[in-house]
C-alpha positions in Angstrom: -36.3 -31.2 -1.4 -38.3 -28.0 -1.1 -37.6 -25.4 -3.8 -36.0 -23.0 -1.4 -33.6 -25.6 -0.3 -32.6 -26.6 -4.0 -32.2 -22.7 -4.5 -29.4 -22.8 -1.3 -27.9 -25.6 -2.9 -27.7 -23.9 -6.4 -26.2 -20.7 -4.6 -23.6 -22.7 -2.8 -22.6 -24.4 -6.0 -22.2 -21.1 -7.9 -20.2 -19.4 -5.0 -17.9 -22.5 -4.8 -17.5 -22.7 -8.7 -16.5 -18.6 -8.6 -14.1 -19.4 -5.5 -12.3 -22.1 -7.0 -12.1 -21.0 -10.7 -11.6 -17.1 -10.5 -10.6 -16.9 -6.6 -13.3 -14.6 -5.4 -14.8 -15.6 -2.5 -18.3 -14.7 -1.5 -19.1 -18.0 0.4 -19.4 -15.9 4.0 -21.4 -13.1 2.5 -24.9 -12.7 4.5 -27.3 -14.9 2.4 -30.3 -12.8 2.2 -28.7 -9.8 0.3 -26.7 -12.2 -1.7 -29.8 -14.1 -3.0 -31.2 -10.8 -4.2 -28.3 -9.7 -5.8 -27.6 -13.6 -7.6 -31.4 -13.5 -8.7 -31.1 -9.6 -10.4 -28.3 -11.2 -12.2 -30.1 -14.4 -13.2 -32.8 -12.3 -14.5 -30.6 -9.6 -16.3 -28.7 -12.3 -18.0 -31.9 -13.7 -19.3 -31.8 -16.8 -17.3 -34.2 -18.7 -15.4 -32.3 -20.6 -12.8 -29.1 -20.3 -10.6 -27.6 -23.3 -12.2 -28.0 -21.6 -15.4 -26.1 -18.3 -14.1 -23.3 -20.9 -12.8 -22.7 -22.3 -16.3 -22.5 -19.1 -17.9 -20.3 -17.4 -15.6 -17.7 -20.5 -15.7 -17.6 -20.0 -19.2 -18.0 -16.3 -20.0 -15.4 -14.2 -17.7 -17.5 -11.2 -18.9 -20.5 -12.8 -17.2 -18.4 -12.8 -14.1 -17.3 -9.4 -14.3 -21.5 -8.2 -14.5 -22.3 -10.8 -11.6 -19.1 -9.2 -9.6 -20.7 -5.6 -10.1 -24.2 -6.8 -8.9 -22.4 -8.7 -5.8 -20.1 -6.0 -4.3 -21.6 -3.1 -2.9 -21.2 0.1 -4.7 -23.5 2.6 -2.8 -21.3 5.3 -1.4 -21.0 9.3 -1.7 -19.0 12.2 -0.8 -18.9 13.1 3.0 -21.5 10.3 3.7 -23.0 10.9 6.9 -21.6 14.0 7.4 -21.7 14.0 11.3 -19.0 11.2 10.7 -16.1 13.4 9.0 -17.4 16.5 11.1 -16.5 14.5 14.1 -13.3 12.9 12.8 -12.2 16.3 11.8 -12.8 17.6 15.5 -11.8 14.5 17.4 -9.3 12.4 15.4 -7.6 15.2 13.3 -5.8 16.4 16.4 -4.5 12.7 17.3 -3.2 12.5 13.8 -1.3 16.0 14.1 1.0 13.9 16.3 2.4 11.6 13.8 5.3 12.8 11.5 3.4 10.5 8.7 -0.1 9.2 8.4 -1.2 6.0 6.6 -4.7 5.6 6.0 -6.6 2.4 4.3 -9.9 2.5 3.0 -11.1 -0.9 3.1 -13.8 -1.7 0.0 -13.5 1.7 -1.0 -16.1 1.0 -4.1 -16.0 3.8 -6.4 -13.9 6.1 -4.2 -16.3 9.2 -3.1 -15.3 8.5 0.3 -11.1 8.5 -0.3 -11.6 11.6 -2.2 -13.5 13.3 1.0 -10.9 12.0 3.0 -8.2 13.8 0.6 -10.1 17.0 0.9 -10.5 17.0 4.5 -6.7 16.1 5.4 -5.5 19.0 2.5 -8.0 21.5 4.8 -6.4 20.4 8.0 -2.7 20.5 6.5 -1.8 17.1 6.6 -2.3 15.6 3.1 1.2 16.1 2.3 2.3 13.7 5.1 -0.4 11.1 4.4 -0.7 8.0 2.3 -4.1 6.8 1.7 -4.5 3.1 0.5 -8.0 2.6 -1.5 -8.8 -1.0 -2.1 -11.6 -3.0 -3.3 -12.4 -6.6 -4.7 -13.8 -5.0 -7.8 -11.4 -3.8 -10.5 -14.3 -2.0 -12.5 -15.0 0.3 -9.7 -11.4 0.9 -8.6 -11.0 1.9 -12.3 -13.7 4.4 -12.0 -12.3 5.6 -8.3 -8.8 6.1 -10.3 -10.5 8.7 -12.6 -11.8 11.0 -10.0 -14.5 11.6 -12.3 -18.3 11.5 -10.7 -21.7 12.9 -12.0 -22.1 16.5 -12.1 -25.8 15.9 -11.1 -24.5 14.8 -7.3 -22.6 17.7 -6.7 -25.3 19.8 -5.1 -26.0 16.9 -2.4 -22.1 16.2 -2.1 -21.7 20.1 -1.4 -24.5 19.9 1.3 -22.8 16.9 2.6 -19.5 18.7 2.4 -20.6 22.0 4.1 -22.2 19.6 7.0 -19.1 18.0 7.5 -17.3 21.2 8.7 -16.1 22.2 5.1 -13.8 25.3 5.0 -13.9 26.6 1.4 -16.3 26.3 -1.6 -16.8 22.6 -2.5 -16.7 23.8 -6.1 -12.7 24.6 -5.9 -12.0 21.3 -5.9 -13.6 19.9 -9.5 -14.1 21.3 -12.8 -17.4 20.7 -14.3 -17.4 19.5 -18.3 -19.8 17.4 -20.3 -22.1 16.6 -17.2 -19.3 15.5 -15.1 -17.2 16.9 -12.2 -13.7 16.3 -12.7 -11.6 16.4 -9.2 -8.5 17.9 -9.2 -5.5 15.7 -9.7 -3.6 17.0 -6.6 -6.1 15.0 -4.7 -4.8 12.0 -6.1 -1.1 12.4 -5.5 -1.1 10.5 -2.1 -3.8 7.7 -2.9 -3.0 4.4 -3.9 -5.5 2.3 -5.6 -5.2 -1.5 -5.4 -7.3 -4.5 -5.6 -7.6 -6.6 -2.3 -10.3 -9.1 -1.3 -11.2 -9.1 2.5 -12.7 -12.3 2.5 -8.9 -14.0 1.8 -6.2 -11.6 1.6 -3.8 -10.4 4.5 -2.6 -7.2 5.6 -0.3 -5.1 3.9 1.0 -2.4 5.9 0.4 -0.9 9.3 -1.7 2.0 9.4 -2.9 4.9 11.8 -6.4 4.8 10.4 -8.8 2.2 8.9 -11.8 2.9 7.2 -14.5 0.3 6.5 -18.0 1.7 6.3 -20.9 -0.2 5.2 -19.4 -3.2 3.8 -19.2 -5.6 7.2 -23.1 -5.7 7.3 -23.2 -7.8 4.2 -20.9 -10.3 5.7 -21.9 -13.2 8.1 -20.4 -13.4 11.5 -17.6 -15.8 10.2 -16.4 -13.4 7.7 -16.8 -10.2 10.0 -14.5 -11.9 12.9 -11.9 -12.9 10.2 -12.2 -8.9 9.1 -12.1 -7.6 12.4 -8.8 -9.7 13.3 -7.3 -8.3 9.8 -8.0 -4.6 11.1 -6.9 -5.3 14.3 -3.5 -6.8 13.2 -3.2 -3.8 10.7 -3.8 -0.9 13.1 -1.1 0.5 15.1 -1.7 0.8 18.9 -4.1 3.9 19.5 -5.1 3.5 16.0 -8.5 4.6 14.6 -11.3 2.2 13.2 -14.1 3.7 11.5 -17.2 1.9 10.8 -20.7 2.4 9.3 -23.9 3.4 11.2 -25.2 -0.2 11.2 -21.7 -1.4 12.2 -20.1 -2.2 15.6 -17.1 -3.7 17.3 -19.4 -5.1 19.9 -20.1 -8.9 20.2 -16.6 -9.3 18.2 -13.5 -11.3 19.7 -12.0 -7.8 19.6 -14.5 -5.5 21.7 -12.4 -5.2 24.2 -9.3 -4.0 22.2 -11.2 -0.8 21.3 -12.8 2.1 23.0 -15.5 4.5 21.5 -14.1 7.8 20.8 -17.7 9.4 20.6 -20.8 7.4 21.7 -22.7 8.9 18.4 -20.4 8.1 15.7 -18.8 4.5 14.8 -15.3 5.6 15.6 -13.0 3.4 17.6 -9.8 3.9 19.0 -7.3 0.4 19.4 -6.2 0.7 23.1 -4.6 -2.6 23.4 
């Protein structure tokens, strides 16, 4: 057996063990990205093989926590891709105004930057008081960080630029207090946000939503898991509900391609039509 084949077997055994023992299912994540992240953990744990990592993960829950942080994708930013939020403000907000109450799901919310961005946008549009934002992720550690609403002060210059380009209507600094190198966001922004664990690979829908965001998450899944998640989103959206995806993601070539229309050709914002 070639070395690469052996490595693939070791990775499959590791993922199967994590699923059977802990219930976290990474078996249908895209393999190339997964390999890099697993090997990063092998090295940082001072090990030399994936099998060594498997033994440590199964016997030391703390090692699993560290692996989960490496396997889950936690790259995010406030008002990331400003044109997406600007388009949302111009094209989707008028639609949302027609509903008496608005439920929004941020699936795979990571450390919460995009959830707070949406809370700010809804406040400025006068819709936050009748909105509920559900922010979910597989990783408890990043959810705790998201709940805190505390982000590095050093990032605020970039986030302010994003906010302005996204059509922000105030001074961005009005939303946070600077202290000890951090930006502590206003607790008012958290009033209508519910943070919760949810695993897109195995969990089902838990409500009916007017908007679902899942940006830059599906690119790390294989086709099987992507189709499962699209089915989950389709079943969770109301008719004429909105689905927001990342720039590298699309509804094309999925079983639900015919069930959506693209609201704006330049942004991955779709509306369920059937």
